[in-house]
C-alpha positions in Angstrom: 58.8 221.0 279.7 55.1 221.4 279.1 53.0 218.6 280.6 51.9 215.7 278.5 48.8 213.5 278.6 48.7 209.9 277.6 46.9 210.9 274.4 49.7 213.4 273.6 52.3 210.7 274.1 50.6 208.0 272.1 50.0 210.3 269.1 53.5 211.8 269.1 55.6 209.0 267.9 57.1 209.5 264.4 59.1 206.2 264.1 56.8 203.6 265.7 54.9 200.8 264.1 51.2 200.2 265.0 52.2 197.2 267.1 54.8 199.2 269.0 52.2 201.9 269.7 49.7 199.3 270.9 52.3 197.9 273.4 53.6 201.3 274.5 53.8 201.5 278.3 53.0 205.0 279.7 55.0 206.2 282.7 53.3 207.5 285.8 52.5 211.0 284.5 51.0 212.1 287.8 54.4 211.7 289.3 56.3 213.9 286.8 58.0 217.1 287.9 57.5 218.7 284.5 59.4 221.9 285.5 62.5 219.8 286.0 62.5 218.1 282.6 63.7 219.0 279.2 62.2 215.8 277.7 60.3 212.8 278.8 62.4 209.6 278.6 61.7 206.2 279.9 62.6 202.5 279.4 60.1 199.7 278.7 59.8 197.4 281.7 58.6 194.6 279.4 61.3 195.0 276.6 64.6 195.7 278.3 66.3 197.2 275.2 63.5 199.5 274.2 63.2 203.2 275.3 61.0 206.2 274.5 61.8 209.9 274.2 59.2 212.6 273.8 60.1 216.3 273.5 58.3 219.4 272.4 59.2 220.7 268.9 57.4 223.7 267.4 54.6 223.5 270.1 53.8 219.9 269.5 55.1 216.7 271.2 57.3 214.5 269.0 58.2 211.0 270.2 60.8 208.5 269.1 61.4 204.9 270.0 65.0 204.0 270.6 66.7 200.6 271.1 69.8 200.1 273.2 72.7 198.0 272.0 73.0 194.5 273.4 76.4 195.1 275.0 77.7 198.0 277.1 80.9 199.9 276.9 83.9 198.5 278.7 83.8 198.8 282.5 86.4 201.0 284.1 86.5 203.7 281.5 84.6 207.0 281.4 82.0 207.9 278.8 79.8 210.9 278.0 76.2 211.1 277.1 75.7 212.9 273.8 72.5 214.5 275.1 73.4 215.9 278.6 77.2 215.8 278.1 77.6 214.3 281.6 80.8 212.3 282.1 80.1 209.1 283.9 81.2 205.4 284.2 80.9 203.8 280.8 78.5 201.2 282.2 75.9 204.0 282.6 76.0 205.1 279.0 74.7 203.0 276.2 74.5 203.1 272.4 70.9 203.7 271.3 69.6 203.5 267.8 66.4 204.7 266.4 64.7 203.9 263.1 64.2 206.9 260.8 60.6 208.0 260.3 58.6 206.9 257.4 59.8 204.7 254.5 63.4 205.1 255.4 62.8 203.5 258.8 60.7 200.7 257.3 63.7 200.1 255.0 66.0 199.6 258.0 67.7 203.0 258.1 68.6 204.0 261.7 70.5 206.7 263.5 72.5 206.0 266.7 74.1 207.9 269.6 75.3 207.4 273.1 72.8 208.3 275.8 72.4 207.8 279.5 71.2 204.2 280.0 68.2 205.2 282.0 67.3 208.2 279.7 67.4 210.3 282.9 69.5 213.2 281.5 67.1 215.8 282.9 67.7 214.5 286.4 71.5 214.1 285.9 72.1 217.7 285.0 70.4 218.7 288.3 72.4 216.3 290.4 75.1 218.3 292.3 75.2 220.4 295.4 73.6 223.8 294.8 76.8 225.7 295.2 78.3 223.7 292.3 75.2 223.7 290.2 73.5 227.2 290.5 70.1 227.8 288.7 71.8 229.7 285.9 74.1 226.7 285.2 71.1 224.3 285.2 69.2 226.5 282.8 72.1 226.7 280.4 72.7 222.9 280.6 68.9 222.3 280.2 68.7 224.5 277.1 71.7 222.7 275.5 70.3 219.3 276.4 66.9 220.1 274.9 68.6 221.4 271.7 70.6 218.2 271.3 67.5 216.0 271.9 65.6 218.1 269.3 68.4 217.8 266.8 68.6 214.0 267.2 64.8 213.9 266.8 64.9 216.1 263.7 67.6 213.8 262.2 65.2 210.8 262.7 62.4 212.7 260.9 64.5 213.5 257.9 64.4 211.4 254.8 67.5 209.3 254.3 
């Protein structure tokens, strides 16, 4: 992923209200390992159900605000993130919804999908011993992850 500045992030959101942008917490950008990310995802420490996802689409950053469902999936079963396709305990995957951009979103139209609860898909695809997760596999999984994030973002940007 290409590095982002705070200004890049704040100006990238397509489905945020002015109030949401004013309250937007910025993660520690100086700590980011940009080469090990397909997108920037983080949760809001002040609003437990709110999250943010920023990815590059057509050489510009595009951000979306997502909200997690109040409840989680039933413990003891397996679930899969729709972004990174990593199977994991259901308590680590959550339904997130995002308002559509523009008038459709202001009218209450949303899109939802199951995503890793911490929005840490980029790290998850890299978590395995190197002999089980060679660089070629990581590159393939990363490209697929980025495509799914971009598809979800493109759906949010479409008119309903």
